[in-house]
C-alpha positions as CSV (number, residue, x, y, z in Angstrom):
1,M,-1.9,3.4,14.0
2,R,-0.1,0.7,12.0
3,H,-1.8,-1.8,9.7
4,D,-1.1,-4.8,12.0
5,E,-2.5,-2.9,15.0
6,I,-5.7,-1.9,13.1
7,I,-6.3,-5.5,11.8
8,G,-5.6,-6.9,15.3
9,K,-8.1,-4.6,16.9
10,V,-10.8,-5.3,14.3
11,Q,-10.2,-9.0,14.6
12,A,-10.7,-8.8,18.4
13,L,-13.7,-6.6,18.3
14,A,-15.5,-8.5,15.5
15,H,-14.5,-11.9,16.9
16,L,-13.0,-13.0,13.6
17,P,-11.1,-16.3,13.6
18,D,-8.1,-15.3,11.5
19,R,-6.2,-12.6,9.8
20,G,-7.5,-13.4,6.3
21,S,-11.1,-13.0,7.3
22,T,-10.3,-9.8,9.2
23,E,-8.5,-8.3,6.2
24,R,-11.6,-9.1,4.0
25,A,-14.0,-7.7,6.5
26,T,-12.0,-4.5,6.9
27,Q,-11.6,-4.0,3.2
28,S,-15.3,-4.6,2.7
29,V,-16.2,-1.9,5.2
30,L,-13.7,0.6,4.0
31,R,-14.8,0.2,0.3
32,T,-18.5,0.6,1.3
33,L,-17.7,3.6,3.5
34,A,-15.8,5.2,0.6
35,E,-18.9,4.8,-1.6
36,R,-21.1,6.5,1.0
37,L,-18.7,9.5,1.8
38,P,-18.1,12.5,-0.4
39,T,-14.9,11.8,-2.4
40,G,-12.8,14.6,-0.7
41,L,-13.7,13.3,2.8
42,A,-12.9,9.7,1.8
43,D,-9.5,10.9,0.4
44,H,-8.8,12.7,3.7
45,L,-9.7,9.6,5.6
46,A,-7.4,7.5,3.4
47,A,-4.6,9.9,4.1
48,Q,-4.7,9.1,7.8
49,L,-4.6,5.3,7.3
50,P,-1.7,2.9,6.5
51,P,-1.1,2.8,2.7
52,D,-2.5,-0.7,2.2
53,L,-5.7,0.1,3.9
54,A,-5.9,3.6,2.3
55,A,-5.6,1.9,-1.1
56,H,-9.1,0.3,-0.7
57,I,-10.6,3.7,-0.2
58,R,-8.7,5.4,-3.0
59,E,-9.5,2.6,-5.5
60,T,-13.2,3.0,-4.6
61,T,-13.2,6.8,-4.9
62,A,-11.2,6.6,-8.2
63,S,-13.8,4.2,-9.6
64,A,-16.7,6.4,-8.4
65,T,-15.0,9.5,-10.0
66,S,-14.7,7.6,-13.3
67,E,-18.4,6.8,-13.1
68,A,-19.0,10.6,-12.9
69,R,-20.4,10.7,-9.4
70,P,-22.0,14.1,-9.2
71,S,-19.7,16.7,-7.6
72,G,-17.8,14.0,-5.7
73,A,-20.9,13.4,-3.5
74,G,-21.3,10.1,-1.7
75,E,-23.9,7.7,-2.7
76,P,-27.1,8.2,-0.6
77,F,-27.8,4.8,0.9
78,D,-29.0,3.7,4.3
79,L,-27.9,1.2,6.9
80,T,-29.7,-1.7,5.2
81,A,-27.9,-1.0,1.9
82,F,-24.6,-0.4,3.8
83,A,-24.8,-3.8,5.5
84,G,-25.9,-5.5,2.3
85,R,-22.9,-4.2,0.4
86,V,-20.5,-5.2,3.2
87,A,-22.1,-8.6,3.4
88,V,-21.7,-9.3,-0.3
89,R,-18.1,-8.1,-0.4
90,A,-17.2,-10.1,2.7
91,G,-19.2,-13.1,1.8
92,T,-21.3,-13.2,4.9
93,T,-24.7,-12.4,6.3
94,E,-26.0,-8.8,6.9
95,E,-26.1,-9.4,10.6
96,T,-22.4,-10.4,10.6
97,A,-21.6,-7.5,8.3
98,L,-23.1,-5.1,10.9
99,R,-20.7,-6.5,13.5
100,Y,-17.8,-6.0,11.0
101,C,-18.9,-2.4,10.4
102,A,-19.2,-1.5,14.1
103,A,-15.7,-3.0,14.7
104,V,-14.0,-1.2,11.8
105,L,-15.7,2.1,12.7
106,E,-14.6,1.8,16.3
107,V,-11.0,1.2,15.3
108,L,-11.2,4.1,12.8
109,D,-12.4,6.3,15.7
110,A,-9.2,5.6,17.5
111,A,-6.9,5.6,14.4
112,V,-7.8,8.9,12.8
113,S,-7.9,12.5,14.1
114,P,-10.9,13.6,16.1
115,E,-11.6,16.3,13.5
116,E,-11.6,13.7,10.7
117,M,-13.9,11.4,12.7
118,R,-16.3,14.3,13.3
119,K,-16.5,15.1,9.6
120,L,-17.1,11.4,8.9
121,T,-19.8,11.3,11.5
122,D,-21.5,14.4,10.1
123,A,-21.5,12.9,6.6
124,L,-23.3,9.7,7.6
125,P,-27.1,9.4,8.1
126,A,-28.4,8.7,11.6
127,D,-29.0,5.0,11.0
128,I,-25.4,4.3,9.9
129,R,-24.1,6.6,12.8
130,E,-25.6,4.0,15.1
131,L,-22.7,1.8,14.3
132,L,-20.2,4.3,15.7
133,P,-18.9,4.0,19.2
134,A,-21.6,5.1,21.7
135,G,-20.1,8.6,22.5
136,R,-19.5,9.4,18.8
137,A,-22.9,8.0,17.6
138,D,-24.8,10.2,20.0
139,E,-23.2,13.4,18.8
140,P,-25.6,15.6,16.8
141,P,-24.4,16.6,13.3
142,A,-22.5,19.9,13.2
C-alpha cells in the first residue's frame, strides 16, 4: 500500500480533519508501537511500509537500541501507557489517541502481510490487541 493510500484510510477511519493531523497521528502510533514491539519485529514491520512511514519505526528502534534495550525486547507497557504516549506525541487526549490507534492498526492489518500481522498480534498484550480489527483482536496468541 502506498503512503497516500495509508494516510487517506487512517484519515477516514479516525475522522481527522486534514492531512497534517493524520500524518501526526499515524507517526505517533507507529513510534509508540515500535517502542512496544521487539526490535526485530518492528524492523520487519517497517520493511513492509512505505519508506517515509517506515522511517518513524526505524528511528524509534535505533533510539531504543542505543539506550541498550535488553535483547531487543519491546518495552512492557499496557493500553493505558500506549494511549498516553500516543496522546502526548499527537497533542491530543487519551480517548482520541485510542481512536487514532485503532485506525492505524486497522490500516496496518490491510497494508502488511497476514504473517507479519499475526506476529505483531502475538507480541501485543490482550488489552492493546483490543484495538485491532475485530477478527484479528479475537485471535488467541500462537
